N, C-alpha and C positions, 0 to 999 in steps of 0.2 A: 433464203435465210436458212441457216443450219441451227438446229435445236439440239443441244445434247440431252438426251433423255434421263440421263443419270443425274442431271441436274434438279430435275423436277421430282421423281421418283426415288433417286438415291440407290441405295445398293439394290432395292427391290427389283430395278429394272433387269438386273443381270439374270433373275429367276425367271422372268416372264416367257421367254422362248424355251428353256427347257421344259417348264410346266404345260406349255402348250402342246410341245412335242409329245410330252408322255399321254397328255388326254387324246390326242389324235391317235396314238398307238394302241391305247386302252380300248377305243371304239372300232378300230379298222382290225386289228389282229386277229381277235376272235372270229370275225368274218371271213377272214383269209383262210384261217386255220379250217374252219367248217368247209368251206368250199373244196379244200384238198383232203380233207379227211376221207379215209375209205371206210365205207359203211357195208361192205360185202356186196355182191352182185343183187341188184334188186330189179334189174330189167335188162333188156336186149335190144339192139337195134339189128334187125335181120336183113341183110341185103337182098333185094328180089333179084338181082342180076345173078349173083352167084351164090346166094345161100348163107354167106359169111355171117356169123353171128358176133356183134360187137357188144361186149359186156358193159353196163353202166354200173359204176361200183364207187361212186363219189356224190357228195352233195350237189356238185355242179360239173356238168361234163361239156366241155367246148367242142364245137365242131367246127371244121374248116380245112383250108389248103395248107395252111402254115404249119410247120413242123411243132410250132409252140402249142398246137391244140392238143386235146386229150385223143379225140378221134380226128385222124388226118385222112381226108378224101383228096385223092389225087385227080381231080376233075377240073377243067378249065372253066366250067360253069359255076364253080364253087367259090365264094370269096375267101380271102385269107382267114378272116375271122366271120363265120357266116351265121352260126347259132348257138345258143347256150341250152342245154336241158338241166332242170334243176329238179330236186328232189325235195317235196315238200310233205307235210303231215297227210294230205289227203292224195299224195300221188306226185306224178311226174309233170312237168309242164316245160313248153318249148318257147323259146323267145328269139326272135329273128334279130341279129344284130347288125342292122342296116346293110344286108348284103344286096350285092347288085341284082341278082336274078330271084331272090325272095326265097321265103319258106312256105311251103303249102302243107297242109293237114287235110287228107281227104279231099284232094283237089281244091281245096279253099286257101287262098292267100291269107296269111296271118299279118297283122299290123301291130298285134299287142301280144303279152303271153298268153298261151292256150293250154289248157289242162289235156293230158293224153290218156286215153284209155286203151286197154288190150286190143291188139289188130289194128290200131289206127295206122294209116298210110302217111310217110313223111318224105317229102321232096326236097333235098336241098340240091339247087342247080337242076342237073339231071340224073342224080344219084337217087334212087329209089329205096326207102326202107320201111319194114313193118315194125311197129313198137309192140315188144311183149313184155309185159310185168312179171318178173321172176316169182313174186310172191304167189301167184296163182298155182305153181307147182311144188310148194314146199308141201312137207307130209300134212301139216295141220290144214291146210286148204285142200288137200286131196285125200280123204279119208280112204280105207281100203276097200269100202263097198263100191266105189266109184271104179275101181279099176282091179281085175283079176289077173294075178300073175299065173303063169302057165302050172306052177305047182301049188297055186294057192287054192282056198275053198270056192265051191260055187256060190255066187251070191244071187239073191232073188229081187228082181227090180220092185222098188218101192213105189214106181210112179208107172203111168202109161207110157212115157217116152224113154226111149233108150238108144245110145249111140253105141256101137261095137266096133272093134276090130278083131277079125277073126283069122288066125294062122292057119291056112288050109292044110298045111302039111300036118300040123300036130292037133289040130282041132281045138287049140286054146281060143277062149274069147276074153278079150280085153275091153271091160266098160269104159268109156272115156267121157260120158255126159257128166257135167260138172266140173270138169277140168277146162282150163283156157288153153295150156299148149300140153303135148305129149310127145316126148321125145323118143325116137326109135333108134336102137343101134347096139352095139356089142359092149358098151360101157356099163359101169356099174352104177351110174347116176341116171339112167334111163328109165322110162316109164314102161316101154315094151322092149325087152331084151331079145335079140335074137343071136343064137349061139351057132353062127354059121361063119366059115372061113370067109374073109376078104369083107366082111361088114365092117364098117367105120365105127369106132366108138361112140360118136354123135352122127349119124348116118340122114336121117329125115326127121322132119318134125311136122306135127299136125296142129294148126292153130285153129282156134274157134273165134268167130266173128260174132260177138253179141248182139249187134246191129241187125246183121241178116239171119243170126241163127244158123249160119252155115259153118262146116269145117273145110279146112284147106290144107294143102300137103306143100310142103317145100324141102327139096335137096339141101342138106348142110354142107356143100361142097366136098362131098364124099368121094373117095378114090374111085369107086366103080359104079356112082351114079344110081338114080332111082327112077323107075318106070312107073307111069300112070296109064293103065288100060293100054300097055304096050309101046307107050311113046316116052321119050326121055323128060322128066321134069326139069324145066330152066328156070321156072319163077313160081311165085306162090300160086298154086293152081287150087280151084274149088272142088270140092268131093260131092258126088251124087250116089244115092243109095246104090249099092252093088258094084261100085269102082273097085278095081284090082291094083293094088300097089305091089310092085316086084322089087325086091331087094336082095342081090346077089342070090337069086335062086329061090328065096322065100316069098311066097305069094300071100299078101295080107287083103282080105276084103272088108271093105268099109259098109257096115250096115246101120240104118237107122230106122227104128219101128215106132209104132203108136204115134202121138199127136206131134204136135209141131216143136222144134228145138227149143230148149229153154234159153 
């Protein structure tokens, strides 16, 4: 039996669907706009295989094999829509979107949204990344006393522990404890600038793991590569006191003194 709604509600029936559509739009559109809104680069995924640095610059960043994703990974083990990274007030989270091979954080498979910390290892299929939070290297988070530029003033350590990178050619000492990441290269936005021919703008990066209290180094897909103790750096590699990093003829020595790393 067919019932004509207009006979029951009169002219009001014609307005019901438009009003419902407006209500749905009012609730959904702000969320969609927030997801696509660019907020500046607030983090990176660093590919352990080649050092590629993928910026995270939205409230939501989709990861998968589909070209519709924000970060496209060309691996057969990665699902078309594999995972989503989302920016929240307290930091970044990652959510697996029912992928076939799963998403792993620090070797643990996740089945619900998981908060990310600087230095966490994320695996999508067989693609391995290190999460780096960009806020850790902003000027307000890295005071001048934590790092000495070649033409800057000498700083006096305020505590017993200190981590340094020493340029063996110039004798400059760059204090890095207190940082989470430290970029090395010829660009103007790096923490340690090398004024040598063939050095890439973003040549290598040091990453601090708060869980282990250790520093690691990775090559940022530079043109001429990075050597650690004479061997090519092909993935994120942990540093020990006295290790030498060679970049296009510049020798940098990693030194850690005093107590345990903070």
